[in-house]
C-alpha positions as CSV (number, residue, x, y, z in Angstrom):
1,X,109.2,115.6,175.6
2,X,106.1,117.4,174.3
3,X,105.5,120.8,174.7
4,X,102.3,120.5,177.0
5,X,105.0,118.0,179.3
6,X,107.5,120.7,179.5
7,X,104.8,123.2,180.2
8,X,103.2,121.2,183.2
9,X,106.8,120.8,184.3
10,X,107.5,124.7,184.3
11,X,104.5,125.4,186.1
12,X,105.3,122.4,188.7
13,X,108.1,124.2,189.6
14,X,106.7,127.6,190.1
15,X,103.9,126.0,191.8
16,X,106.1,124.3,194.5
17,X,108.1,127.5,194.9
18,X,104.5,128.9,195.8
19,X,104.0,126.9,198.6
20,X,107.2,126.4,199.9
21,X,107.3,127.7,203.5
22,X,104.0,124.7,203.6
23,X,106.5,122.1,202.2
24,X,109.0,122.9,205.1
25,X,106.5,123.4,207.3
26,X,108.4,121.0,210.3
27,X,111.8,122.6,209.8
28,X,110.2,126.2,209.8
29,X,108.3,125.1,212.9
30,X,111.2,123.7,214.5
31,X,113.3,126.5,213.5
32,X,110.8,129.0,215.2
33,X,111.6,127.3,218.3
34,X,114.6,126.8,218.5
35,X,116.5,129.9,217.0
36,X,113.4,132.6,217.9
37,X,112.5,131.6,221.1
38,X,108.4,130.5,220.3
39,X,106.8,128.0,221.9
40,X,105.6,124.8,220.4
41,X,101.7,126.5,220.8
42,X,103.3,129.9,219.0
43,X,104.7,128.3,216.5
44,X,101.4,126.8,215.5
45,X,99.4,129.2,215.7
46,X,102.2,131.3,213.3
47,X,101.6,128.6,211.1
48,X,97.7,128.9,211.1
49,X,98.3,132.6,210.3
50,X,100.1,131.8,206.9
51,X,97.5,129.4,206.2
52,X,94.6,131.9,207.0
53,X,96.3,134.1,204.3
54,X,96.6,131.4,201.3
55,X,92.7,130.5,202.4
56,X,91.8,134.2,201.6
57,X,93.9,134.6,198.1
58,X,92.7,130.8,197.4
59,X,88.8,131.8,197.6
60,X,90.0,135.6,195.9
61,X,91.2,134.3,192.9
62,X,88.5,131.2,192.4
63,X,85.5,133.0,192.3
64,X,87.1,135.0,189.9
65,X,89.4,132.5,187.9
66,X,87.4,132.5,184.5
67,X,87.4,136.3,184.8
68,X,91.1,137.2,185.4
69,X,94.4,136.5,183.4
70,X,96.0,133.7,185.5
71,X,99.6,134.5,184.4
72,X,99.1,138.5,186.4
73,X,97.9,136.2,188.5
74,X,101.0,134.4,189.2
75,X,102.7,137.3,188.6
76,X,101.1,139.3,191.4
77,X,101.2,136.4,193.4
78,X,104.8,135.8,193.0
79,X,105.7,139.5,194.1
80,X,103.5,139.5,197.0
81,X,105.0,136.9,198.2
82,X,108.7,137.7,197.4
83,X,108.0,141.0,199.7
84,X,107.0,139.7,202.6
85,X,109.0,136.8,203.2
86,X,111.9,139.3,202.9
87,X,110.3,141.5,205.5
88,X,109.6,138.5,207.5
89,X,113.4,138.1,208.0
90,X,113.4,141.2,210.6
91,X,111.1,139.0,213.0
92,X,113.8,139.3,215.3
93,X,112.6,143.4,215.5
94,X,109.5,143.3,214.9
95,X,106.1,143.0,217.6
96,X,104.6,139.7,217.4
97,X,101.3,140.8,215.5
98,X,103.6,142.4,212.9
99,X,105.1,139.2,211.9
100,X,101.9,137.8,212.1
101,X,100.1,140.2,210.1
102,X,103.3,139.7,207.2
103,X,103.0,135.5,207.4
104,X,99.2,136.4,206.5
105,X,100.1,138.7,203.9
106,X,103.1,136.5,202.4
107,X,100.2,133.0,202.6
108,X,97.4,135.1,200.6
109,X,100.2,135.8,197.6
110,X,101.6,132.4,197.5
111,X,97.9,130.9,197.7
112,X,97.2,133.1,194.7
113,X,100.1,132.4,192.5
114,X,99.4,128.7,193.4
115,X,95.6,129.4,192.2
116,X,96.8,130.0,188.8
117,X,99.0,127.1,188.9
118,X,96.5,124.4,189.2
119,X,93.9,126.4,187.3
120,X,96.6,126.4,184.3
121,X,96.9,121.8,184.8
122,X,93.3,121.6,185.4
123,X,93.0,122.8,181.7
124,X,95.4,120.6,180.6
125,X,94.5,117.2,178.5
126,X,95.3,114.8,181.1
127,X,95.0,116.5,184.6
128,X,95.9,113.0,186.6
129,X,99.1,113.1,184.7
130,X,99.7,116.6,185.4
131,X,99.0,116.6,189.0
132,X,100.9,113.7,189.3
133,X,104.1,115.6,188.0
134,X,103.4,118.5,190.1
135,X,103.4,116.6,193.3
136,X,106.8,114.5,191.8
137,X,108.0,118.0,192.2
138,X,106.4,119.3,195.4
139,X,107.7,116.5,196.6
140,X,111.3,116.8,195.6
141,X,112.0,120.0,196.7
142,X,110.5,119.7,200.0
143,X,112.9,116.5,200.3
144,X,115.7,118.6,199.5
145,X,114.5,121.3,201.5
146,X,113.7,119.1,204.4
147,X,116.8,116.9,204.2
148,X,119.1,120.0,204.2
149,X,118.2,122.9,206.7
150,X,119.0,121.4,210.1
151,X,122.5,121.7,208.8
152,X,122.4,125.3,207.1
153,X,119.9,126.4,209.8
154,X,122.6,127.1,212.5
155,X,124.9,129.1,210.6
156,X,121.5,130.9,208.8
157,X,119.2,131.1,211.5
158,X,115.2,132.4,211.0
159,X,116.6,135.5,209.2
160,X,118.7,133.3,206.0
161,X,115.2,130.8,205.9
162,X,113.4,133.8,205.1
163,X,115.7,135.4,202.7
164,X,116.1,132.3,200.3
165,X,112.2,131.6,200.8
166,X,112.5,135.6,199.3
167,X,114.7,134.6,196.6
168,X,113.0,132.0,195.4
169,X,109.9,133.5,195.0
170,X,111.4,136.5,192.8
171,X,113.3,133.8,191.1
172,X,110.2,132.0,190.1
173,X,109.0,135.0,187.8
174,X,110.9,133.4,185.0
175,X,108.7,130.9,184.7
176,X,105.4,132.9,184.4
177,X,105.1,132.2,180.8
178,X,103.9,128.8,182.0
179,X,100.6,130.0,183.6
180,X,97.6,130.3,181.3
181,X,97.7,133.2,179.4
182,X,94.2,135.1,178.6
183,X,92.6,138.7,178.5
184,X,90.0,139.0,181.0
185,X,86.5,138.1,180.4
186,X,83.0,139.4,181.2
187,X,81.2,136.8,181.8
188,X,78.2,136.2,184.0
189,X,80.1,136.0,187.4
190,X,77.3,133.0,188.3
191,X,79.2,130.4,186.4
192,X,81.4,129.9,188.9
193,X,79.0,130.3,191.6
194,X,76.6,126.8,189.8
195,X,79.7,125.3,189.6
196,X,80.6,125.9,193.3
197,X,76.9,124.9,194.2
198,X,77.4,121.2,192.7
199,X,76.7,118.6,195.4
200,X,79.4,117.0,194.2
201,X,81.9,120.1,194.2
202,X,80.7,121.0,197.8
203,X,81.4,117.8,198.9
204,X,85.0,117.5,197.1
205,X,86.6,121.0,198.3
206,X,84.6,119.8,202.0
207,X,86.8,116.7,201.6
208,X,90.1,117.7,200.1
209,X,89.9,120.5,202.9
210,X,89.3,117.7,206.1
211,X,92.1,115.8,204.2
212,X,94.5,118.4,204.6
213,X,93.3,119.2,208.2
214,X,94.0,115.9,209.4
215,X,97.7,115.9,207.2
216,X,99.0,119.1,208.5
217,X,97.9,118.1,212.7
218,X,100.5,115.5,211.9
219,X,102.6,117.4,209.9
220,X,103.0,120.3,212.1
221,X,104.6,118.7,214.9
222,X,106.1,116.2,212.8
223,X,109.3,117.3,213.9
224,X,108.5,117.3,217.3
225,X,107.0,114.0,217.7
226,X,110.8,113.0,216.3
227,X,112.1,114.4,219.1
228,X,109.5,112.4,221.2
229,X,110.6,109.4,219.9
230,X,114.6,110.5,221.2
231,X,115.5,111.1,218.2
232,X,118.2,114.2,217.2
233,X,117.4,117.2,214.9
234,X,119.8,115.4,211.9
235,X,118.1,112.1,212.1
236,X,114.5,113.8,211.8
237,X,115.7,116.1,209.2
238,X,117.0,113.0,207.4
239,X,113.6,111.0,207.7
240,X,111.5,114.1,206.6
241,X,113.5,114.6,203.6
242,X,113.0,110.8,202.7
243,X,109.6,110.4,203.9
244,X,109.6,114.0,201.2
245,X,111.5,111.9,198.5
246,X,109.3,109.1,198.7
247,X,106.2,111.1,197.8
248,X,108.3,111.6,193.8
249,X,107.8,108.2,193.1
250,X,104.2,107.6,194.3
251,X,103.2,110.7,192.2
252,X,105.1,109.3,189.2
253,X,102.9,106.2,189.8
254,X,100.1,108.4,189.3
255,X,101.5,109.5,186.2
256,X,101.5,106.2,185.0
257,X,98.6,105.0,185.9
258,X,96.6,108.2,184.9
259,X,92.2,107.5,185.1
260,X,93.0,103.8,184.7
261,X,91.7,102.4,187.7
262,X,89.4,105.6,188.3
263,X,90.0,108.7,191.0
264,X,88.5,107.1,194.0
265,X,89.9,103.6,194.3
266,X,93.6,105.1,194.6
267,X,92.7,107.9,196.8
268,X,91.0,105.6,199.8
269,X,94.5,103.2,199.1
270,X,96.3,106.8,200.6
271,X,93.9,107.1,203.0
272,X,93.9,103.3,204.5
273,X,97.8,104.1,204.4
274,X,98.0,107.4,206.2
275,X,95.6,106.1,208.8
276,X,98.0,102.6,209.4
277,X,101.0,105.4,209.5
278,X,99.2,107.6,212.7
279,X,98.9,103.9,214.5
280,X,102.0,103.3,214.1
281,X,102.6,106.8,215.9
282,X,100.2,105.8,218.1
283,X,102.0,102.5,219.6
284,X,105.7,103.1,219.1
285,X,107.8,100.6,219.0
286,X,110.7,102.1,218.9
287,X,112.8,104.0,216.2
288,X,111.6,101.9,212.9
289,X,107.9,102.9,213.9
290,X,108.9,107.0,213.4
291,X,110.7,106.1,210.1
292,X,108.3,104.0,208.5
293,X,105.2,106.4,209.4
294,X,106.9,109.0,208.2
295,X,107.7,106.9,205.0
296,X,104.4,105.8,204.6
297,X,103.2,109.1,205.1
298,X,105.2,110.8,201.7
299,X,103.6,108.1,199.8
300,X,100.3,108.5,200.9
301,X,99.9,112.1,200.8
302,X,101.7,113.0,197.6
303,X,99.5,110.2,195.5
304,X,96.5,111.1,197.4
305,X,96.7,114.6,196.8
306,X,97.3,114.3,193.1
307,X,94.1,111.8,192.6
308,X,92.0,114.4,194.8
309,X,93.0,117.4,192.5
310,X,91.6,114.7,189.5
311,X,88.4,114.8,191.2
312,X,87.9,118.4,191.3
313,X,89.2,118.9,187.9
314,X,86.7,116.0,186.5
315,X,83.9,118.3,188.6
316,X,84.9,121.5,186.4
317,X,87.8,121.3,183.9
318,X,87.4,125.1,183.7
319,X,89.3,125.0,187.1
320,X,86.6,127.0,189.2
321,X,86.5,123.7,191.9
322,X,90.1,122.8,191.4
323,X,91.1,126.5,192.7
324,X,87.7,126.8,195.0
325,X,88.8,123.9,196.6
326,X,92.4,125.3,197.0
327,X,90.7,127.9,199.6
328,X,89.2,124.8,201.5
329,X,92.7,122.9,201.2
330,X,94.1,126.5,203.0
331,X,91.4,126.3,205.6
332,X,92.6,123.0,206.3
333,X,96.0,124.1,206.6
334,X,95.1,126.5,208.8
335,X,92.5,123.8,210.7
336,X,95.1,121.1,210.8
337,X,98.2,123.6,212.9
338,X,95.6,125.5,214.8
339,X,93.6,122.0,216.3
340,X,97.0,120.5,216.6
341,X,97.9,123.7,218.8
342,X,95.3,123.3,220.6
343,X,95.4,119.1,221.7
344,X,98.9,119.3,221.7
345,X,101.0,118.5,225.6
346,X,104.2,118.1,226.0
347,X,106.0,115.7,224.7
348,X,102.3,114.0,224.4
349,X,100.9,114.1,221.1
350,X,98.1,111.0,221.4
351,X,95.3,113.3,221.1
352,X,96.3,115.0,217.9
353,X,97.5,111.5,216.1
354,X,94.0,109.8,217.2
355,X,91.8,113.0,216.3
356,X,93.8,112.7,212.6
357,X,92.6,109.2,212.4
358,X,88.7,110.5,213.1
359,X,89.4,113.5,210.4
360,X,90.7,110.9,207.6
361,X,87.7,108.5,207.9
362,X,84.9,111.3,206.9
363,X,87.2,112.5,204.2
364,X,87.0,108.7,202.7
365,X,83.2,108.9,202.9
366,X,82.8,112.7,201.3
367,X,85.2,111.6,198.3
368,X,83.3,108.4,197.8
369,X,79.9,110.8,197.7
370,X,81.8,113.4,195.7
371,X,82.6,110.5,193.1
372,X,79.2,108.7,192.7
373,X,77.5,112.1,192.1
374,X,79.4,113.2,189.5
375,X,79.6,109.3,187.5
376,X,76.2,109.6,187.6
377,X,75.4,112.8,185.7
């Protein structure tokens, strides 16, 4: 195994820890409802608060990524993440507004560390394969966590969940040397702005933001949708765990294919699969439709996101587009739970799912336009 491959694996572990609250979102939503007394809508808005912090962290890092040391950004982000996840363990003793603020700052720290990781992968010799490996680690760790949390939460509760997240952030500091290390430079700040204002970049960043919006609309209430299908918490945990695990072979396919078929065609396959999964949830035909939908979404999300990252990396290998694209994905992560929380009704998720399908259609158009403009240069 080459040194670059080992480095990408280490980067992928670090980046996965940085967004672990996102990777376990359905179980976290369920824990806040079942163990901390929040309503479904309140839990959705709390998730949106964390993603708001992520959006702020992503845009702050992205607008200066060429001028800062990514390694120091990673360290700063992980320290902030660890401190504020640990503080979130006091949820039962805090006013709601303070808890919301803690989740916002935690999201900020995680996004800064994540930005350092995706910028480092963008600079590798083959970003498609690098992001494929990243998706393998993300979905693999997510699968383990989603499968195990329903068994762990009755014993540790929300307090233990947040302390585990804080411990992971601190432990991942040992991987900081895998992040690109460079001295801060005083390049003209307009460099990033010039890259980001190109039409291809604008379409790509809007597209990936809406892609995450659609994904998170379903993902936020995936656990609750399973309840509406009559499944137990353990059955849902197994379904979500397997769904995330299926993201691993999907990402490995990205590693194997690379750019053999370009970036657009594989991404559009992922979009079609996501839409089909939402249709299954809209027209349920028993437990099997829930399982199949979750499995399809696990495959599509991992596969599609890796190729969307590579679309951004091809526009700007310096990392500006992919990092500021993280701002848009974070905005999508905010918008998804927020829109879903607005549309959701007790045991009725049809409006949420139908809206997500419409958004996927817009995403396919934006991605196609971005790739066309990039290849036309």
